[in-house]
Every structure is written in structure tokens, then in C-alpha cells.
VEXPA-693973 format. One record per residue: z, x, y of N, C-alpha, C in turn; residue number from 1. Coordinates in steps of 0.2 Angstrom, whole numbers, plus 5000, padded with zeros to 4 digits. Example, Ala and Ser with C-alpha at 12.3 -4.5 7.8 and 13.67 -1.06 7.14 Angstrom:
2
> 5039 5066 4972 5039 5062 4978 5039 5066 4984 1 $
> 5035 5064 4989 5036 5068 4995 5039 5064 5000 2 $
# end
This chain:
357
> 5000 5004 4994 5000 5000 5000 5000 5004 5006 1 $
> 4996 5002 5011 4996 5006 5018 5003 5006 5021 2 $
> 5004 5012 5024 5010 5013 5028 5010 5011 5035 3 $
> 5014 5007 5037 5014 5004 5044 5016 5010 5049 4 $
> 5013 5010 5055 5014 5015 5060 5018 5013 5065 5 $
> 5020 5007 5065 5025 5004 5070 5028 4997 5068 6 $
> 5034 4996 5069 5037 4990 5068 5040 4987 5074 7 $
> 5040 4980 5075 5043 4977 5080 5042 4970 5080 8 $
> 5040 4966 5086 5040 4959 5086 5035 4957 5092 9 $
> 5031 4952 5091 5027 4949 5096 5032 4944 5100 10 $
> 5032 4945 5107 5036 4940 5111 5031 4935 5114 11 $
> 5032 4929 5111 5028 4923 5113 5032 4918 5116 12 $
> 5033 4918 5123 5038 4913 5126 5045 4915 5123 13 $
> 5048 4910 5120 5055 4911 5117 5054 4913 5110 14 $
> 5048 4913 5107 5047 4915 5100 5046 4922 5099 15 $
> 5049 4925 5094 5048 4932 5092 5045 4932 5085 16 $
> 5040 4935 5084 5036 4936 5078 5037 4943 5075 17 $
> 5041 4944 5070 5041 4951 5067 5034 4953 5064 18 $
> 5032 4959 5066 5026 4961 5064 5026 4969 5063 19 $
> 5021 4971 5059 5020 4978 5058 5013 4980 5060 20 $
> 5012 4986 5062 5006 4988 5065 5003 4993 5060 21 $
> 4996 4992 5059 4992 4996 5054 4986 4998 5057 22 $
> 4983 5004 5056 4977 5006 5058 4971 5002 5055 23 $
> 4967 5000 5060 4961 4996 5057 4955 5000 5056 24 $
> 4955 5006 5058 4948 5010 5057 4950 5016 5053 25 $
> 4945 5020 5051 4946 5026 5048 4939 5030 5050 26 $
> 4940 5037 5051 4935 5041 5053 4932 5044 5047 27 $
> 4925 5045 5047 4921 5048 5042 4917 5054 5045 28 $
> 4920 5058 5050 4916 5063 5053 4916 5069 5048 29 $
> 4911 5073 5050 4910 5079 5046 4916 5084 5047 30 $
> 4918 5086 5042 4924 5091 5042 4921 5098 5042 31 $
> 4920 5101 5048 4917 5108 5048 4923 5113 5050 32 $
> 4923 5118 5047 4928 5123 5048 4925 5129 5052 33 $
> 4929 5132 5056 4927 5138 5060 4928 5144 5055 34 $
> 4922 5148 5055 4922 5154 5051 4921 5160 5055 35 $
> 4923 5166 5053 4921 5172 5056 4914 5174 5054 36 $
> 4909 5175 5058 4902 5176 5056 4901 5183 5053 37 $
> 4906 5187 5054 4905 5194 5051 4907 5194 5043 38 $
> 4911 5190 5041 4913 5190 5033 4914 5183 5031 39 $
> 4912 5178 5035 4913 5171 5034 4920 5168 5031 40 $
> 4925 5172 5033 4932 5170 5032 4934 5164 5037 41 $
> 4938 5160 5034 4940 5154 5038 4945 5156 5044 42 $
> 4944 5153 5050 4949 5155 5055 4955 5150 5055 43 $
> 4961 5153 5056 4967 5149 5056 4970 5150 5062 44 $
> 4975 5145 5064 4979 5145 5070 4986 5145 5068 45 $
> 4990 5148 5072 4997 5148 5071 5001 5145 5077 46 $
> 5007 5142 5075 5011 5139 5080 5016 5145 5081 47 $
> 5016 5148 5087 5020 5154 5088 5024 5153 5095 48 $
> 5030 5157 5095 5034 5157 5100 5031 5162 5106 49 $
> 5030 5159 5112 5026 5163 5117 5031 5169 5119 50 $
> 5037 5168 5118 5042 5174 5121 5042 5179 5115 51 $
> 5043 5177 5109 5044 5183 5104 5037 5184 5100 52 $
> 5032 5179 5100 5026 5180 5096 5027 5178 5089 53 $
> 5033 5176 5087 5034 5175 5080 5032 5167 5079 54 $
> 5030 5166 5072 5028 5160 5070 5033 5155 5070 55 $
> 5032 5148 5072 5037 5143 5072 5036 5138 5067 56 $
> 5040 5136 5063 5039 5130 5058 5040 5124 5061 57 $
> 5037 5118 5058 5038 5112 5061 5045 5109 5062 58 $
> 5049 5111 5057 5056 5109 5058 5060 5112 5064 59 $
> 5057 5117 5067 5060 5120 5073 5057 5118 5080 60 $
> 5052 5113 5079 5048 5111 5085 5051 5104 5088 61 $
> 5052 5104 5094 5054 5098 5098 5050 5097 5104 62 $
> 5051 5092 5107 5046 5090 5113 5050 5091 5120 63 $
> 5046 5093 5125 5049 5093 5132 5045 5092 5137 64 $
> 5047 5090 5143 5043 5088 5149 5044 5094 5154 65 $
> 5038 5097 5156 5039 5103 5161 5039 5100 5168 66 $
> 5045 5100 5171 5046 5098 5178 5045 5103 5183 67 $
> 5045 5109 5181 5044 5115 5185 5041 5121 5181 68 $
> 5038 5126 5184 5035 5131 5180 5040 5134 5175 69 $
> 5038 5134 5169 5042 5136 5163 5049 5133 5163 70 $
> 5050 5127 5166 5057 5124 5166 5055 5117 5162 71 $
> 5059 5115 5157 5058 5109 5153 5064 5105 5152 72 $
> 5063 5098 5152 5068 5094 5150 5066 5092 5143 73 $
> 5071 5093 5138 5070 5091 5131 5071 5084 5130 74 $
> 5066 5081 5127 5066 5074 5125 5065 5073 5118 75 $
> 5070 5070 5114 5069 5069 5107 5066 5062 5106 76 $
> 5065 5060 5100 5062 5054 5098 5067 5048 5100 77 $
> 5074 5050 5100 5079 5045 5102 5079 5044 5109 78 $
> 5078 5049 5113 5077 5049 5120 5072 5044 5122 79 $
> 5066 5045 5119 5060 5041 5121 5061 5034 5119 80 $
> 5065 5032 5114 5066 5025 5112 5071 5022 5117 81 $
> 5076 5026 5119 5082 5023 5123 5079 5022 5131 82 $
> 5073 5026 5132 5071 5025 5139 5069 5017 5141 83 $
> 5067 5014 5136 5066 5006 5136 5065 5004 5129 84 $
> 5071 5002 5126 5071 5000 5119 5067 4993 5118 85 $
> 5067 4989 5123 5063 4983 5122 5055 4984 5122 86 $
> 5053 4988 5127 5046 4990 5127 5043 4994 5121 87 $
> 5048 4998 5118 5045 5001 5112 5046 4997 5106 88 $
> 5048 4991 5106 5049 4987 5100 5046 4981 5100 89 $
> 5043 4979 5106 5040 4972 5107 5033 4973 5110 90 $
> 5029 4968 5107 5022 4967 5110 5023 4960 5114 91 $
> 5023 4962 5121 5025 4956 5126 5019 4953 5128 92 $
> 5018 4947 5126 5012 4943 5128 5013 4941 5136 93 $
> 5008 4943 5140 5009 4942 5147 5005 4936 5149 94 $
> 4999 4934 5146 4995 4929 5148 4990 4928 5142 95 $
> 4986 4922 5143 4981 4920 5138 4974 4919 5143 96 $
> 4969 4923 5141 4963 4922 5145 4957 4921 5140 97 $
> 4951 4919 5143 4945 4918 5139 4942 4925 5137 98 $
> 4940 4926 5131 4938 4932 5128 4932 4935 5132 99 $
> 4928 4931 5134 4922 4933 5138 4923 4936 5145 100 $
> 4929 4934 5147 4931 4937 5154 4933 4944 5154 101 $
> 4934 4947 5148 4936 4954 5147 4930 4958 5146 102 $
> 4928 4963 5150 4922 4967 5149 4923 4971 5143 103 $
> 4917 4972 5139 4918 4976 5133 4920 4983 5134 104 $
> 4919 4986 5141 4920 4993 5142 4928 4994 5142 105 $
> 4932 4988 5142 4939 4989 5142 4942 4990 5135 106 $
> 4938 4988 5130 4941 4988 5124 4941 4995 5121 107 $
> 4947 4997 5117 4948 5004 5115 4949 5004 5108 108 $
> 4955 5003 5105 4956 5005 5098 4959 4999 5095 109 $
> 4956 4997 5089 4959 4991 5086 4965 4993 5080 110 $
> 4969 4988 5080 4975 4989 5075 4976 4982 5072 111 $
> 4978 4982 5065 4980 4976 5062 4987 4974 5063 112 $
> 4989 4968 5064 4995 4966 5064 4997 4961 5058 113 $
> 5002 4963 5054 5004 4960 5048 5011 4957 5049 114 $
> 5012 4951 5047 5019 4948 5048 5024 4952 5044 115 $
> 5030 4953 5048 5036 4956 5045 5039 4951 5040 116 $
> 5045 4954 5038 5049 4950 5034 5051 4943 5037 117 $
> 5050 4937 5034 5052 4931 5037 5047 4928 5042 118 $
> 5042 4932 5044 5038 4930 5050 5031 4927 5048 119 $
> 5030 4924 5042 5024 4922 5040 5022 4915 5044 120 $
> 5027 4911 5044 5025 4904 5047 5024 4905 5055 121 $
> 5028 4909 5058 5026 4909 5066 5020 4914 5067 122 $
> 5019 4918 5062 5013 4922 5063 5007 4918 5062 123 $
> 5007 4913 5057 5001 4908 5056 5001 4904 5062 124 $
> 5006 4902 5065 5006 4897 5071 5002 4900 5077 125 $
> 5004 4907 5078 5000 4910 5084 4993 4911 5082 126 $
> 4991 4913 5076 4985 4914 5074 4980 4907 5074 127 $
> 4983 4902 5072 4979 4896 5072 4979 4893 5080 128 $
> 4984 4895 5084 4983 4893 5091 4978 4897 5094 129 $
> 4978 4903 5093 4972 4907 5096 4965 4905 5094 130 $
> 4965 4903 5088 4958 4901 5085 4956 4894 5088 131 $
> 4961 4889 5089 4959 4883 5091 4958 4883 5099 132 $
> 4961 4887 5103 4960 4887 5110 4955 4891 5112 133 $
> 4953 4896 5108 4947 4900 5109 4949 4906 5114 134 $
> 4955 4908 5115 4958 4913 5120 4961 4919 5116 135 $
> 4962 4924 5120 4965 4930 5117 4971 4931 5122 136 $
> 4976 4934 5118 4982 4936 5122 4982 4943 5125 137 $
> 4984 4943 5131 4985 4950 5135 4992 4952 5135 138 $
> 4994 4958 5132 5000 4960 5131 5001 4967 5133 139 $
> 5008 4969 5133 5010 4976 5134 5013 4979 5128 140 $
> 5011 4985 5126 5014 4988 5120 5015 4995 5121 141 $
> 5020 4998 5118 5021 5005 5118 5020 5008 5111 142 $
> 5015 5012 5111 5013 5016 5104 5014 5023 5105 143 $
> 5018 5026 5101 5020 5033 5102 5024 5034 5109 144 $
> 5021 5037 5114 5024 5039 5120 5020 5036 5126 145 $
> 5015 5031 5125 5011 5028 5130 5011 5021 5129 146 $
> 5012 5017 5135 5012 5010 5136 5004 5008 5136 147 $
> 5002 5003 5132 4995 5001 5132 4995 4994 5134 148 $
> 4990 4992 5138 4988 4985 5139 4984 4984 5132 149 $
> 4985 4978 5130 4982 4976 5123 4980 4969 5123 150 $
> 4975 4967 5119 4972 4961 5118 4974 4959 5111 151 $
> 4977 4953 5110 4978 4950 5103 4972 4945 5101 152 $
> 4968 4947 5096 4962 4943 5095 4963 4940 5087 153 $
> 4961 4934 5086 4961 4931 5080 4954 4933 5076 154 $
> 4955 4937 5071 4949 4939 5067 4950 4937 5060 155 $
> 4946 4932 5058 4947 4929 5051 4954 4927 5050 156 $
> 4958 4929 5045 4965 4927 5044 4970 4932 5047 157 $
> 4968 4937 5051 4972 4942 5054 4972 4941 5061 158 $
> 4978 4944 5064 4978 4945 5071 4977 4952 5072 159 $
> 4972 4954 5077 4971 4961 5078 4973 4962 5085 160 $
> 4977 4968 5086 4978 4971 5092 4973 4976 5094 161 $
> 4970 4975 5100 4965 4980 5102 4968 4983 5109 162 $
> 4969 4989 5109 4972 4992 5115 4966 4992 5120 163 $
> 4968 4991 5127 4963 4990 5132 4964 4996 5137 164 $
> 4959 4998 5140 4960 5003 5146 4962 5000 5152 165 $
> 4966 5003 5156 4968 5001 5163 4962 5001 5167 166 $
> 4962 4997 5173 4957 4997 5177 4955 5004 5180 167 $
> 4961 5008 5182 4960 5015 5185 4958 5020 5180 168 $
> 4957 5018 5173 4954 5022 5168 4946 5021 5167 169 $
> 4944 5016 5171 4937 5015 5171 4933 5018 5176 170 $
> 4928 5022 5175 4925 5026 5180 4919 5021 5183 171 $
> 4918 5021 5190 4913 5018 5193 4906 5021 5192 172 $
> 4901 5017 5194 4894 5019 5194 4891 5022 5200 173 $
> 4896 5022 5205 4893 5024 5212 4890 5031 5212 174 $
> 4892 5036 5208 4889 5042 5208 4883 5043 5204 175 $
> 4881 5038 5201 4875 5038 5196 4869 5035 5200 176 $
> 4863 5037 5198 4857 5035 5201 4854 5029 5196 177 $
> 4857 5024 5197 4855 5018 5193 4851 5013 5198 178 $
> 4845 5011 5196 4841 5007 5200 4844 5000 5201 179 $
> 4843 4998 5207 4846 4991 5209 4841 4986 5207 180 $
> 4843 4979 5207 4839 4974 5205 4833 4973 5209 181 $
> 4833 4975 5215 4827 4974 5220 4824 4981 5222 182 $
> 4825 4986 5217 4822 4993 5219 4815 4993 5218 183 $
> 4811 4995 5223 4804 4995 5222 4801 5000 5217 184 $
> 4805 5006 5216 4803 5010 5211 4804 5008 5204 185 $
> 4808 5003 5203 4809 5000 5196 4808 4992 5196 186 $
> 4803 4990 5200 4802 4983 5200 4799 4981 5194 187 $
> 4801 4976 5191 4799 4973 5184 4795 4967 5186 188 $
> 4789 4967 5183 4784 4961 5184 4786 4956 5179 189 $
> 4783 4950 5180 4785 4944 5176 4781 4945 5169 190 $
> 4776 4949 5169 4772 4950 5163 4776 4955 5158 191 $
> 4779 4960 5161 4783 4965 5158 4790 4962 5155 192 $
> 4793 4957 5159 4799 4954 5157 4797 4949 5151 193 $
> 4791 4946 5152 4790 4941 5146 4788 4945 5140 194 $
> 4785 4950 5140 4784 4954 5134 4790 4957 5131 195 $
> 4795 4960 5136 4801 4962 5133 4805 4957 5130 196 $
> 4805 4951 5133 4809 4946 5129 4806 4944 5122 197 $
> 4799 4944 5122 4796 4943 5115 4798 4948 5110 198 $
> 4799 4955 5113 4801 4960 5108 4808 4959 5106 199 $
> 4812 4957 5111 4819 4956 5109 4820 4950 5104 200 $
> 4816 4945 5105 4816 4939 5101 4813 4941 5094 201 $
> 4808 4945 5093 4806 4948 5087 4811 4952 5083 202 $
> 4815 4956 5087 4820 4960 5083 4827 4957 5082 203 $
> 4827 4951 5084 4834 4947 5084 4835 4945 5077 204 $
> 4841 4946 5075 4843 4944 5068 4851 4943 5068 205 $
> 4854 4941 5062 4861 4940 5062 4864 4946 5061 206 $
> 4870 4947 5063 4874 4953 5063 4876 4954 5056 207 $
> 4874 4960 5053 4875 4962 5046 4878 4969 5046 208 $
> 4884 4970 5048 4887 4977 5049 4886 4982 5043 209 $
> 4885 4979 5037 4885 4983 5031 4878 4987 5030 210 $
> 4873 4985 5034 4866 4988 5034 4866 4994 5039 211 $
> 4871 4995 5042 4872 5001 5047 4876 5006 5044 212 $
> 4874 5013 5045 4878 5018 5042 4876 5024 5046 213 $
> 4880 5030 5045 4879 5036 5049 4874 5040 5045 214 $
> 4868 5039 5047 4862 5043 5044 4862 5050 5046 215 $
> 4865 5052 5052 4865 5059 5053 4870 5063 5049 216 $
> 4875 5060 5047 4880 5063 5043 4877 5064 5036 217 $
> 4873 5059 5034 4870 5059 5027 4865 5065 5027 218 $
> 4861 5066 5033 4856 5071 5033 4859 5078 5033 219 $
> 4865 5079 5037 4868 5085 5037 4871 5087 5030 220 $
> 4874 5082 5026 4876 5083 5019 4871 5085 5015 221 $
> 4865 5082 5016 4859 5083 5012 4857 5090 5013 222 $
> 4857 5093 5019 4855 5099 5021 4860 5104 5017 223 $
> 4866 5103 5017 4871 5107 5014 4870 5108 5006 224 $
> 4868 5102 5003 4866 5103 4996 4860 5107 4995 225 $
> 4855 5106 5000 4849 5110 4999 4850 5117 5000 226 $
> 4855 5119 5004 4856 5126 5005 4860 5129 4999 227 $
> 4864 5125 4996 4868 5127 4990 4863 5128 4985 228 $
> 4858 5124 4984 4854 5124 4978 4849 5130 4979 229 $
> 4847 5132 4985 4843 5137 4987 4847 5144 4987 230 $
> 4853 5144 4986 4858 5150 4987 4857 5153 4994 231 $
> 4857 5149 4999 4857 5151 5006 4864 5149 5009 232 $
> 4869 5149 5006 4876 5147 5009 4878 5152 5014 233 $
> 4875 5158 5014 4877 5163 5019 4872 5165 5024 234 $
> 4867 5161 5024 4861 5161 5029 4862 5158 5035 235 $
> 4862 5162 5041 4863 5159 5047 4856 5157 5050 236 $
> 4855 5151 5051 4848 5149 5054 4848 5149 5061 237 $
> 4844 5153 5064 4843 5154 5071 4838 5150 5074 238 $
> 4839 5148 5081 4833 5144 5084 4827 5147 5084 239 $
> 4821 5143 5083 4815 5146 5084 4813 5148 5091 240 $
> 4811 5154 5092 4810 5156 5099 4804 5153 5102 241 $
> 4799 5151 5097 4793 5147 5100 4794 5140 5102 242 $
> 4800 5137 5100 4801 5131 5103 4804 5131 5110 243 $
> 4802 5126 5113 4805 5125 5120 4812 5124 5120 244 $
> 4816 5127 5124 4823 5126 5125 4825 5119 5128 245 $
> 4821 5118 5133 4822 5111 5136 4817 5106 5134 246 $
> 4819 5100 5131 4814 5095 5129 4810 5093 5135 247 $
> 4804 5091 5134 4799 5089 5139 4801 5082 5141 248 $
> 4801 5081 5147 4803 5074 5150 4797 5069 5149 249 $
> 4799 5064 5146 4795 5058 5144 4793 5054 5150 250 $
> 4786 5053 5151 4784 5050 5157 4781 5043 5154 251 $
> 4783 5038 5157 4781 5031 5155 4775 5030 5159 252 $
> 4769 5030 5156 4763 5029 5160 4761 5022 5161 253 $
> 4761 5018 5156 4760 5011 5156 4765 5007 5152 254 $
> 4770 5004 5155 4775 5001 5152 4772 4995 5147 255 $
> 4767 4991 5150 4764 4986 5147 4761 4988 5140 256 $
> 4758 4994 5140 4755 4996 5134 4760 4998 5129 257 $
> 4766 5001 5131 4771 5002 5126 4774 4996 5123 258 $
> 4775 4991 5127 4777 4985 5125 4773 4981 5120 259 $
> 4766 4982 5122 4761 4979 5117 4761 4982 5110 260 $
> 4762 4989 5111 4762 4993 5104 4768 4991 5100 261 $
> 4774 4990 5104 4780 4988 5100 4779 4981 5097 262 $
> 4775 4977 5100 4774 4970 5097 4769 4970 5092 263 $
> 4766 4976 5090 4761 4977 5085 4754 4975 5087 264 $
> 4753 4975 5094 4746 4974 5096 4743 4980 5098 265 $
> 4736 4980 5099 4733 4986 5102 4734 4986 5110 266 $
> 4735 4991 5113 4736 4992 5120 4732 4988 5124 267 $
> 4725 4988 5122 4720 4984 5126 4720 4977 5126 268 $
> 4724 4974 5121 4723 4967 5119 4727 4963 5125 269 $
> 4725 4958 5127 4728 4954 5132 4731 4948 5128 270 $
> 4737 4945 5131 4740 4940 5129 4737 4933 5130 271 $
> 4737 4928 5126 4733 4922 5127 4735 4918 5133 272 $
> 4742 4918 5135 4744 4915 5141 4745 4919 5147 273 $
> 4742 4925 5147 4743 4929 5153 4738 4928 5158 274 $
> 4740 4925 5164 4736 4924 5169 4737 4929 5175 275 $
> 4740 4935 5173 4742 4940 5178 4736 4945 5179 276 $
> 4733 4945 5185 4727 4949 5185 4729 4956 5188 277 $
> 4735 4958 5187 4737 4965 5190 4733 4971 5186 278 $
> 4731 4969 5180 4728 4975 5176 4721 4973 5176 279 $
> 4717 4979 5175 4710 4978 5174 4708 4974 5167 280 $
> 4703 4970 5167 4702 4966 5161 4698 4971 5156 281 $
> 4699 4969 5150 4696 4974 5144 4689 4974 5145 282 $
> 4685 4979 5143 4678 4979 5144 4675 4974 5139 283 $
> 4669 4971 5142 4665 4966 5138 4661 4969 5132 284 $
> 4661 4966 5127 4657 4968 5121 4650 4967 5123 285 $
> 4646 4972 5121 4638 4971 5122 4636 4966 5117 286 $
> 4631 4962 5119 4628 4957 5115 4623 4960 5110 287 $
> 4622 4957 5105 4617 4960 5100 4610 4960 5103 288 $
> 4606 4966 5104 4600 4965 5107 4595 4962 5102 289 $
> 4590 4958 5105 4585 4955 5102 4579 4959 5100 290 $
> 4575 4957 5096 4569 4962 5094 4565 4963 5099 291 $
> 4564 4959 5104 4559 4960 5110 4563 4963 5116 292 $
> 4569 4965 5116 4572 4968 5121 4572 4975 5122 293 $
> 4575 4978 5126 4575 4985 5128 4577 4990 5122 294 $
> 4575 4996 5123 4577 5001 5118 4584 5004 5119 295 $
> 4588 5001 5123 4595 5004 5124 4599 5004 5118 296 $
> 4597 5000 5113 4601 5000 5107 4600 5007 5103 297 $
> 4594 5010 5105 4593 5017 5102 4598 5022 5105 298 $
> 4601 5021 5111 4606 5026 5113 4612 5025 5110 299 $
> 4614 5019 5107 4620 5018 5104 4620 5021 5097 300 $
> 4626 5022 5094 4626 5025 5087 4622 5020 5082 301 $
> 4618 5023 5078 4614 5018 5073 4619 5015 5068 302 $
> 4617 5009 5066 4621 5005 5061 4619 5008 5054 303 $
> 4624 5008 5050 4624 5011 5043 4618 5007 5039 304 $
> 4614 5011 5036 4609 5009 5031 4604 5004 5034 305 $
> 4601 5005 5039 4596 5000 5042 4589 5001 5038 306 $
> 4586 4996 5037 4579 4997 5033 4574 5000 5037 307 $
> 4570 5004 5034 4565 5008 5038 4560 5003 5041 308 $
> 4558 4998 5038 4553 4993 5041 4556 4990 5048 309 $
> 4562 4988 5048 4565 4985 5054 4566 4990 5059 310 $
> 4567 4997 5058 4568 5002 5063 4561 5003 5066 311 $
> 4555 5003 5062 4549 5004 5064 4547 4998 5069 312 $
> 4548 4992 5067 4546 4986 5071 4550 4986 5078 313 $
> 4556 4988 5078 4560 4989 5084 4558 4994 5088 314 $
> 4556 5000 5085 4553 5005 5089 4547 5003 5093 315 $
> 4542 5000 5090 4536 4998 5093 4537 4993 5098 316 $
> 4541 4988 5097 4543 4983 5102 4546 4986 5108 317 $
> 4551 4990 5107 4555 4993 5112 4551 4998 5117 318 $
> 4546 5001 5114 4542 5006 5117 4537 5002 5122 319 $
> 4535 4996 5120 4531 4992 5124 4534 4989 5130 320 $
> 4541 4987 5130 4545 4984 5135 4550 4989 5138 321 $
> 4549 4995 5138 4554 5000 5140 4556 4999 5147 322 $
> 4551 4999 5152 4553 4999 5159 4557 4993 5161 323 $
> 4555 4987 5159 4558 4981 5160 4565 4980 5157 324 $
> 4565 4982 5151 4572 4982 5148 4577 4986 5151 325 $
> 4575 4992 5153 4581 4996 5156 4583 4993 5162 326 $
> 4579 4989 5166 4581 4986 5172 4586 4980 5171 327 $
> 4584 4976 5165 4588 4971 5163 4595 4973 5161 328 $
> 4595 4979 5157 4601 4981 5154 4606 4984 5159 329 $
> 4603 4986 5164 4608 4989 5169 4612 4984 5173 330 $
> 4609 4977 5173 4613 4972 5176 4618 4969 5172 331 $
> 4617 4969 5165 4621 4965 5161 4627 4969 5158 332 $
> 4626 4975 5154 4631 4978 5151 4631 4986 5153 333 $
> 4636 4989 5156 4636 4996 5157 4635 5000 5150 334 $
> 4631 5005 5150 4630 5009 5144 4635 5015 5144 335 $
> 4637 5016 5138 4641 5022 5137 4637 5027 5133 336 $
> 4635 5033 5136 4631 5037 5132 4635 5043 5130 337 $
> 4635 5044 5124 4639 5050 5121 4634 5056 5120 338 $
> 4637 5062 5119 4633 5067 5118 4629 5067 5111 339 $
> 4632 5063 5106 4629 5062 5100 4623 5058 5101 340 $
> 4624 5052 5105 4618 5047 5105 4612 5050 5109 341 $
> 4614 5055 5114 4609 5058 5118 4604 5063 5113 342 $
> 4608 5066 5109 4604 5070 5104 4600 5066 5100 343 $
> 4603 5061 5097 4599 5056 5093 4593 5053 5096 344 $
> 4593 5051 5102 4588 5049 5106 4582 5054 5107 345 $
> 4585 5060 5109 4580 5065 5110 4576 5067 5104 346 $
> 4579 5066 5098 4575 5068 5092 4570 5062 5090 347 $
> 4572 5056 5092 4568 5050 5090 4562 5049 5095 348 $
> 4562 5052 5101 4557 5051 5106 4550 5053 5104 349 $
> 4549 5059 5101 4542 5061 5098 4539 5056 5093 350 $
> 4544 5054 5089 4541 5050 5084 4539 5043 5086 351 $
> 4543 5041 5092 4541 5034 5095 4534 5035 5098 352 $
> 4533 5040 5102 4526 5041 5105 4521 5042 5100 353 $
> 4522 5045 5094 4516 5046 5089 4515 5039 5087 354 $
> 4520 5035 5085 4519 5028 5082 4516 5023 5087 355 $
> 4517 5024 5094 4514 5020 5099 4507 5022 5100 356 $
> 4505 5028 5099 4498 5030 5100 4494 5028 5094 357 $
# end
């Protein structure tokens, strides 16, 4: 069974609910040790007396508050408790507020509260009350040697105490270069907002916490196994000198194109209900040339596996109407002549003249 880290009571009006405090989270960080790069021996630290230089055991260590240079007031655990016995043993509910009124930036560390001996009924009463009214309790609690502002939240069948940051612990954004709502440099168009909303809607799903995990930690552990298998446990990997030390700054050239790509569309595609003419319309597709039209089609890349008879008829007809067709073609569809098509046209010209003769 888990060991409680604090025992006391919730003060709820004239009601006292005996509770025990348990940690609600556990860390799974990478346990990396410091080594001496010369012989890969682990680095150790010692608790030592700064006057004598001798090591000190835990049994001989006490706490003190430095009130002047090298002058201390000794404070034992009993001194800390006697400073305010009620504050150190009570979760004092000050008010009840709507959960949405507390910004997420204030939330800090969660703890489970379990009923103490004989406190099951009053614990359940507070839990059901919080659940029915849809509010959270704001309370003061002392954990170790610091008083915390805390929120009492009903989560399933448990009451969770979440420590909150005080307002003076929240830094402002005045020193940050954050664009305002009406900033010209960051002006958002209706089209961009519409596409961004569509992207959010397409990525929306129910909250499933089990599908998220620390992939970076898994990658590092996989690298550890790889180095062990390759017998490179003592190999120090140095940075590649050819790589840029500073990452290149990403420049967003066309936000609409990026949003379209995120939505699974081609950047040039336009939305069906888009009436915004801020962007240039996509180029029109050239219509299929008729047999008696110009020979501009000869400038375009040839279609795969055309029959020789069809190519011959087209060449004779195009040669006969070449001047008029060029004029008509210039008015309808702009041509895009590539280097490959120019070469192909130049190669076909002698053959056309011979056939026309």
C-alpha cells in the first residue's frame, strides 16, 4: 500500500474531514549519471562540513535559517510544526468557485486525498457536493515548509488536491514580442481562419490519454541498446562539423498553401465556397486542339503512343493553317514552352516542310 506523505483534515465550515495526502503522479525521466570522460568512472557527491572538510552523515544533519552572514537559527521539524499547528494539519477551504474561472497556468501539482479513519461518510458528502454544484474548492495547505494555495477537484470517486501558483508567481507577457489581435504584421484573413478551423475540426477527437507516451525517452533507450549491441558503450559521439550549429529560421511564405497541404489538398486547389479574390486564380487548362487548328500542340509534350497516321494528318493540317492559328492561340491560352518542347519542335520542322512539299 502507498505511504501517505501528509495527514490532517479538510476544514469545511464546521465540518472536519480526516484525510491523508498521496502523490498522484510519478516521474519516468531518463536516469543519466555523470561520468568522468577520462576513465568513465561515475561522479559522486559528498555532504561535508565546510569548516573541517569531513563528511557528514544524515543523522547529524539539521536545518537552519541564515539571518546574517554565516549566522543561523536552528529550526527542527517540531519548530516548524509549532509555528502554526493548525495550518500544518488542516486543508482550510476558503471559497468555492467555478472551475473555468481558474486559468490553467495556475495549476501546479496534483495529489490524491483519501479519507482517514472514520471519515468515509463526510468525505463522500464533500465529493458528491462538488460534483453536483460543478465547483471546485479553493483552500490553503502547508506541505513540508511551504504554504500552498490549492484547488479541491472531484475526479471520478476521488477528491484531488491540486496546488496552485500565487498570482505573484505568474510572469507577465509584457516583455515578450507577442502580436496583438489587430497587428498588421499578423493580420489573419477570413480565408485563413476558415481553413484553420477546418484543420482543427479534422484533427478533433475524444481525449484518450493512453495513446500518448514519451517517444523521445523510448528513442534514447533504443539508442542505448543499439550502442550496447554494437559494443560502442565507450564511444563518445561528437557533433558533425558539417552541420550548421544554428538551425535555419523557417519562413512561412504562403500560409494558405500550408493549410491546404495540411488538409490533404494540393496547394493550388481552391475551396468550393471561397469567394475571396485575394489570391491569383489557378491557371486555366488548355482545351484540346481540333484537327484543323494551329500547330501549337506540337510545342507541348507529345502524348504517349500516338498513331503515325494521326500525327501525319495533324502535321499537314497544322502546316496549312499555321499563321492564323498562332494568332488565335495567343488570345486564348498562354503557352508554356519548355526547353524539351523547343528541341522537339526544331527536330520536327524539316519533316513537316518535306511532307507539305
